[in-house]
C-alpha positions as CSV (number, residue, x, y, z in Angstrom):
1,M,93.2,163.9,95.9
2,K,94.6,165.1,99.2
3,N,98.0,166.7,99.1
4,K,100.5,164.2,100.5
5,D,103.7,164.7,102.6
6,P,106.4,164.1,99.9
7,H,108.4,162.1,102.5
8,K,105.5,159.6,102.9
9,F,105.4,158.6,99.2
10,N,106.7,155.1,99.1
11,P,107.6,153.6,95.7
12,R,108.0,150.2,97.3
13,K,104.4,150.4,98.6
14,S,103.2,151.1,95.1
15,K,105.0,148.0,93.8
16,F,103.7,145.9,96.7
17,Q,100.1,147.0,95.9
18,A,100.6,145.9,92.3
19,W,101.9,142.5,93.4
20,I,98.8,142.0,95.6
21,K,96.5,143.2,92.8
22,C,98.0,140.7,90.4
23,F,97.9,137.6,92.6
24,W,99.0,134.2,91.4
25,R,99.0,133.3,87.7
26,S,101.1,130.2,87.4
27,N,100.5,126.5,86.5
28,I,102.8,125.7,89.5
29,W,99.6,126.0,91.7
30,T,98.0,123.1,89.8
31,I,101.2,121.0,90.1
32,N,101.5,121.7,93.8
33,I,97.9,120.8,94.5
34,I,98.0,117.6,92.4
35,V,101.1,116.4,94.2
36,F,99.8,117.2,97.6
37,V,96.4,115.6,97.0
38,A,97.9,112.5,95.4
39,T,100.5,111.8,98.1
40,A,98.0,112.5,100.9
41,L,95.4,110.2,99.3
42,V,97.9,107.3,98.9
43,S,98.9,107.7,102.5
44,I,95.3,107.5,103.7
45,L,94.5,104.5,101.5
46,K,97.5,102.6,102.8
47,V,96.4,103.2,106.3
48,I,92.8,102.0,105.5
49,F,93.6,99.0,103.4
50,D,97.0,97.9,104.6
51,N,96.7,99.1,108.2
52,N,100.2,100.5,107.7
53,V,101.7,104.0,107.6
54,D,104.0,104.5,104.7
55,F,106.4,107.1,105.9
56,V,107.7,107.7,102.3
57,F,104.2,108.9,101.1
58,V,103.5,110.7,104.4
59,T,106.8,112.6,104.1
60,A,106.0,113.4,100.5
61,A,102.6,114.7,101.4
62,F,104.1,116.8,104.2
63,V,106.8,118.3,102.0
64,S,104.3,119.1,99.2
65,L,102.0,120.8,101.7
66,I,104.9,122.9,102.9
67,V,105.8,123.8,99.3
68,L,102.2,124.7,98.7
69,I,102.1,127.0,101.7
70,I,105.4,128.6,100.8
71,N,104.1,129.3,97.2
72,L,101.0,130.8,98.6
73,F,103.1,133.6,100.0
74,V,106.1,133.7,97.7
75,Q,104.9,132.8,94.2
76,P,102.7,135.9,93.6
77,F,105.6,138.2,94.3
78,V,108.0,136.1,92.3
79,M,105.6,136.2,89.3
80,L,105.0,139.9,89.5
81,R,108.6,140.7,90.0
82,R,109.4,138.7,86.9
83,D,106.6,140.5,85.0
84,M,107.8,143.9,86.1
85,K,111.2,143.0,84.7
86,N,109.9,141.5,81.5
87,M,106.7,143.4,80.5
88,I,107.3,146.4,78.3
89,I,104.7,149.0,77.6
90,I,105.0,150.5,74.0
91,D,102.9,152.8,71.9
92,N,100.5,151.0,69.6
93,P,101.6,151.7,65.9
94,N,97.9,152.1,65.1
95,A,97.3,154.6,67.9
96,D,96.0,157.4,65.7
97,K,93.5,155.1,64.0
98,I,92.3,153.7,67.3
99,R,91.8,157.2,68.8
100,G,90.1,158.4,65.6
101,N,87.7,155.5,65.6
102,A,86.9,156.1,69.3
103,A,86.3,159.8,68.9
104,N,84.4,159.7,65.6
105,N,82.4,156.5,65.5
106,L,79.8,156.7,68.3
107,T,77.5,153.9,69.1
108,K,73.7,154.1,68.5
109,F,73.1,155.0,72.2
110,Y,75.4,158.0,72.0
111,K,74.0,159.2,68.7
112,D,70.5,158.9,70.0
113,N,71.3,161.0,73.0
114,E,73.0,163.7,70.7
115,Y,76.6,163.2,72.0
116,T,79.2,164.9,69.9
117,T,83.0,165.0,70.0
118,L,84.7,168.1,71.2
119,V,88.5,168.6,70.7
120,Y,90.8,170.6,73.0
121,A,94.5,170.7,72.1
122,G,94.2,167.3,70.5
123,E,92.2,165.7,73.3
124,A,88.8,164.4,72.3
125,L,85.9,164.6,74.8
126,I,82.4,163.1,74.1
127,N,79.7,165.4,75.4
128,S,75.9,166.0,75.0
129,E,74.2,169.3,75.5
130,I,70.8,167.7,76.2
131,V,72.4,165.3,78.8
132,D,74.1,168.3,80.4
133,E,70.8,170.2,80.6
134,Y,69.2,167.2,82.2
135,L,72.0,166.8,84.8
136,Y,71.7,170.5,85.6
137,G,68.0,170.2,86.5
138,N,67.8,166.6,87.7
139,C,71.0,165.3,89.1
140,E,69.5,164.9,92.6
141,K,66.8,162.7,91.1
142,I,69.3,160.1,89.8
143,S,69.4,157.3,92.4
144,L,72.4,154.9,92.8
145,K,72.6,151.2,92.5
146,V,75.9,150.1,94.1
147,S,77.5,146.7,93.7
148,K,79.5,145.5,96.7
149,K,81.5,143.1,94.5
150,K,84.8,144.4,93.4
151,Q,85.7,144.4,89.7
152,I,88.2,141.7,88.7
153,L,91.2,142.9,86.7
154,P,91.3,140.9,83.4
155,E,94.3,138.6,82.8
156,E,95.6,140.9,80.1
157,G,95.2,143.8,82.4
158,M,97.6,142.1,84.9
159,N,100.3,142.1,82.2
160,F,99.8,145.8,81.6
161,L,99.8,146.6,85.3
162,A,103.2,145.0,85.9
163,G,104.9,147.2,83.3
164,I,102.9,150.4,84.0
165,V,103.6,150.5,87.8
166,K,107.3,149.7,87.3
167,K,107.6,152.6,84.7
168,K,105.7,155.1,86.8
169,V,107.6,154.3,90.0
170,D,110.9,154.4,88.2
171,D,109.9,157.8,86.7
172,G,109.0,159.1,90.2
173,T,105.3,159.6,89.2
174,I,103.0,159.9,92.2
175,I,100.4,157.1,92.2
176,Y,98.2,155.9,95.1
177,N,95.8,153.0,94.9
178,R,92.5,152.9,96.7
179,D,88.9,151.7,96.3
180,I,87.0,154.0,94.0
181,V,83.8,153.9,92.0
182,G,83.4,152.6,88.4
183,M,80.4,153.6,86.3
184,R,78.3,150.8,84.7
185,D,75.5,152.7,83.0
186,D,75.6,155.1,80.1
187,L,74.1,158.6,80.8
188,S,71.0,159.6,78.9
189,S,68.5,162.5,79.3
190,G,65.9,160.8,81.5
191,I,68.0,158.3,83.5
192,R,66.8,157.8,87.0
193,L,69.0,154.9,88.3
194,L,72.8,154.7,87.8
195,S,74.7,151.5,88.4
196,L,78.1,151.8,90.1
197,E,80.7,149.2,90.9
198,K,83.7,149.0,93.2
199,T,87.1,149.2,91.5
200,D,90.5,150.8,92.1
201,Y,93.0,153.1,90.5
202,Y,95.4,150.4,89.4
203,T,92.6,148.7,87.4
204,C,92.0,152.1,85.6
205,L,95.8,152.3,84.8
206,A,95.7,148.8,83.3
207,T,92.5,149.1,81.3
208,N,91.2,152.7,80.6
209,D,94.6,154.3,80.3
210,V,96.1,151.8,77.8
211,L,93.8,152.6,74.8
212,S,96.8,153.5,72.7
213,K,99.3,151.2,74.2
214,C,100.5,147.6,73.8
215,V,102.4,145.3,76.2
216,K,105.0,142.8,75.1
217,S,107.4,140.5,76.9
218,K,111.2,140.4,76.7
219,A,111.0,136.8,77.8
220,K,108.3,135.6,75.2
221,A,108.8,136.9,71.7
222,K,105.2,136.1,70.6
223,F,103.5,137.7,73.6
224,Y,101.8,140.9,72.5
225,V,98.5,142.5,73.7
226,E,96.8,145.6,72.6
227,G,95.2,147.8,75.3
228,S,92.3,148.8,73.1
229,I,90.7,145.4,73.8
230,F,89.3,146.7,77.1
231,T,87.5,149.7,75.8
232,M,86.8,149.3,72.1
233,T,84.2,147.1,70.4
234,A,85.3,143.7,69.1
235,D,85.7,145.1,65.6
236,G,87.9,147.9,66.9
237,Q,85.6,150.5,65.3
238,M,83.9,152.2,68.2
239,L,84.3,153.0,71.9
240,C,82.3,150.6,74.0
241,N,79.3,151.8,75.9
242,L,80.0,151.9,79.6
243,E,77.6,149.0,80.3
244,T,79.5,146.7,78.0
245,S,83.1,147.9,78.7
246,V,85.4,145.6,80.8
247,A,87.5,148.7,81.9
248,A,87.4,150.3,85.3
249,N,85.7,153.4,84.0
250,I,86.4,155.3,87.3
251,I,84.3,158.3,87.9
252,G,86.1,161.7,88.1
253,A,84.6,164.9,89.3
254,C,86.0,168.4,89.1
255,T,84.8,172.0,89.6
256,L,85.5,175.6,88.9
257,A,85.2,177.6,92.1
258,L,84.2,181.3,92.3
259,T,85.5,183.4,95.2
260,A,83.5,186.0,97.1
261,D,85.1,188.7,95.0
262,N,84.2,187.0,91.7
263,Q,87.5,185.4,90.9
264,I,87.7,181.9,89.4
265,I,90.3,179.6,91.0
266,V,92.7,177.8,88.7
267,C,95.3,175.3,89.9
268,N,98.7,174.3,88.5
269,Q,99.5,170.6,88.8
270,G,103.0,169.5,89.8
271,V,105.4,167.9,87.3
272,K,105.1,164.5,89.1
273,N,101.4,164.2,88.9
274,D,100.1,161.1,87.1
275,V,97.5,163.0,85.0
276,N,97.8,166.6,83.5
277,S,101.3,167.1,85.0
278,N,102.5,170.7,84.9
279,K,99.3,172.0,83.5
280,Y,96.6,174.4,84.6
281,V,93.6,172.4,85.9
282,P,90.2,173.2,87.5
283,S,89.9,174.4,91.1
284,G,89.4,170.9,92.5
285,A,89.3,167.4,91.0
286,G,89.4,163.8,92.1
287,N,87.9,160.4,91.8
288,V,84.8,159.2,93.6
289,D,85.6,157.1,96.7
290,F,83.7,153.9,97.0
291,A,83.0,154.4,100.7
292,D,80.9,157.5,99.8
293,S,78.8,155.6,97.3
294,R,77.6,153.3,100.1
295,T,76.3,156.1,102.3
296,L,74.8,158.7,99.9
297,K,71.5,158.3,98.2
298,N,71.7,160.1,94.8
299,L,74.3,161.1,92.2
300,E,74.3,164.8,93.1
301,Q,75.2,164.1,96.8
302,L,77.9,161.7,95.7
303,L,79.5,164.2,93.2
304,V,79.2,167.2,95.4
305,K,80.8,165.5,98.3
306,T,83.7,164.4,96.1
307,I,84.1,167.9,94.6
308,E,84.0,169.8,97.9
309,R,86.3,167.4,99.7
310,E,88.9,167.9,96.9
311,L,88.5,171.7,97.1
312,M,89.0,171.5,100.9
313,E,92.1,169.3,100.6
314,E,93.9,170.8,97.6
315,L,93.4,174.4,98.7
316,F,93.7,173.7,102.4
317,L,90.3,175.2,103.0
318,E,89.9,173.1,106.1
319,K,92.0,175.8,107.7
320,A,89.5,178.5,106.9
321,K,87.0,179.8,109.6
322,D,83.3,180.0,108.9
323,L,83.7,178.5,105.4
324,T,80.7,177.7,103.2
325,I,80.8,176.1,99.8
326,K,77.9,175.6,97.4
327,T,78.2,173.3,94.4
328,K,76.0,172.5,91.4
329,I,76.6,169.7,88.8
330,I,76.5,171.1,85.2
331,S,78.1,168.7,82.7
332,F,79.4,165.2,81.8
333,N,81.8,163.8,79.3
334,R,83.9,160.8,78.4
335,I,87.7,161.2,77.8
336,V,88.7,159.3,74.6
337,S,92.4,159.1,75.3
338,R,91.6,157.4,78.7
339,G,89.3,154.8,77.1
340,G,86.1,156.8,77.6
341,K,86.6,157.3,81.3
342,P,83.6,159.2,82.6
343,D,84.0,162.7,84.2
344,F,81.4,165.0,85.8
345,F,81.8,168.7,86.1
346,G,80.4,171.2,88.6
347,I,80.7,174.9,89.6
348,S,81.2,176.0,93.2
349,V,80.9,179.3,95.1
350,I,83.1,179.9,98.2
351,N,82.4,182.6,100.7
352,K,86.1,183.7,100.9
353,S,87.9,186.3,98.8
354,A,90.8,185.5,96.5
355,D,93.3,187.1,98.9
356,E,92.0,185.0,101.8
357,I,92.2,181.7,99.8
358,S,95.6,182.6,98.5
359,G,96.9,183.4,102.0
360,I,95.6,180.1,103.4
361,Y,97.2,178.1,100.5
362,K,100.6,179.8,100.8
363,R,100.7,179.3,104.6
364,N,100.0,175.5,104.3
365,S,101.3,174.3,100.9
366,A,105.1,174.1,101.5
367,G,106.4,170.8,100.2
368,T,103.2,169.7,98.4
369,L,103.7,167.7,95.2
370,E,100.3,167.8,93.5
371,I,99.0,171.4,93.4
372,V,102.0,173.7,93.3
373,N,100.4,177.1,92.5
374,V,97.0,178.8,92.5
375,T,95.9,181.5,90.0
376,F,92.8,183.7,90.1
377,I,91.0,185.0,87.0
378,P,88.1,187.5,87.1
379,I,84.9,185.6,85.9
380,Q,84.1,188.3,83.4
381,E,87.5,187.7,81.6
382,I,86.5,184.0,81.2
383,L,83.1,184.9,79.8
384,N,84.9,187.2,77.4
385,K,87.4,184.5,76.4
386,N,90.3,186.4,77.8
387,E,91.6,183.7,80.3
388,G,94.6,183.2,78.1
389,N,96.0,186.5,79.3
390,F,96.2,185.0,82.8
391,L,97.3,181.5,82.0
392,K,100.6,182.0,80.1
393,S,103.2,179.9,81.8
394,H,101.7,176.5,81.4
395,E,99.4,174.6,79.1
396,Q,95.7,174.3,80.0
397,S,94.3,170.8,80.6
398,P,91.5,169.7,78.3
399,Q,89.2,169.6,81.3
400,L,89.8,173.2,82.1
401,R,89.3,174.4,78.6
402,F,86.1,172.3,78.4
403,M,84.8,173.9,81.6
404,F,85.5,177.4,80.4
405,D,83.4,176.6,77.2
406,I,80.6,175.0,79.3
407,I,80.3,178.2,81.4
408,R,80.1,180.3,78.2
409,R,77.6,177.8,76.7
410,Y,75.2,178.3,79.6
411,K,75.7,182.1,79.6
412,A,74.8,182.2,75.9
413,K,71.5,180.5,76.9
414,G,70.8,183.2,79.5
415,I,71.9,181.1,82.5
416,D,74.3,182.7,85.0
417,L,75.5,179.5,86.7
418,F,77.3,181.2,89.6
419,K,74.6,183.8,90.3
420,E,72.1,181.0,91.0
421,L,74.4,179.6,93.8
422,V,75.1,182.9,95.5
């Protein structure tokens, strides 16, 4: 995501977006409509049969109409403000069991396509080597089927959203809501058409990201909902396939970029980031914008545009002259702790040296909140598993560790990923 001016981050806007997202949920709408229709109907009938205007019923109908209109604008905000005050997000006491089931009990589809669970610093990622190899050679052959209809946040998700947004805003966490792409098909080796759906980041917060959470109400003692209902099978034993999940399942895309002098770019996230805060992360990462899915024809084009846009924005490469970036998609996984959220991974080559990129970043990054530092590691050190010598001050994100291993996996098979892009 693009680096934002810290002075433009508006917590009130985040709350307002949440209120709009969770529009009305009250029986008062039914009462208002019944009163208005009943009084209006009686008034009309009196005019027809009695040839007489009953000002009592006319006044009642008028008043009920005014109340209905006022509620149209006021009630959603009143309800969400109440929920933000009353809804509490807590850890699920069975969180370890839920995550264990999601990581270890794969559905038949995932077993048939040779998916396995990889663990990095306690984070489980579901990945398949044969699917990765298929993506590497055929990503541009996968066409897109995009639904214009936006996903509706389930009722239970609205309860989660109220509590989540309040907590994040209160904590000062940076969150921006926008229309992004959700994935509705599972990835196999041989897939030629991928179904996508319009969704947004708040829906992801309230569905994918609550796998290990519960929401309860301070106002209603018996109100209690487990977040695993959005992403686990009905028996709670397995992570749902993407095609049957009711979660947002927003598509993420990230890359490791190689400079002209053979240095891999690694970024350090800020402490206020919503995901992987204060950790080393890949060179560029973000979610796929829905607008891009409407104009691009295949999966490779969609992911490459996302990746290269993020590289340009996060490293301020739009300031560079005569810049060229080449990108290749090499891998896919699902992140268990985020309800099986799908992520794609690429590698990129930039025709600028580490010193040039570092200089551009330092000249333009003052006051940024998301990427707060950039580190460069010789590619050979990563191939030799020595990246830890360069990344000592912060923890590595699971995505970064995964990508280092993927590069080494291809190298072990005799494939020099970056050399093929130069």
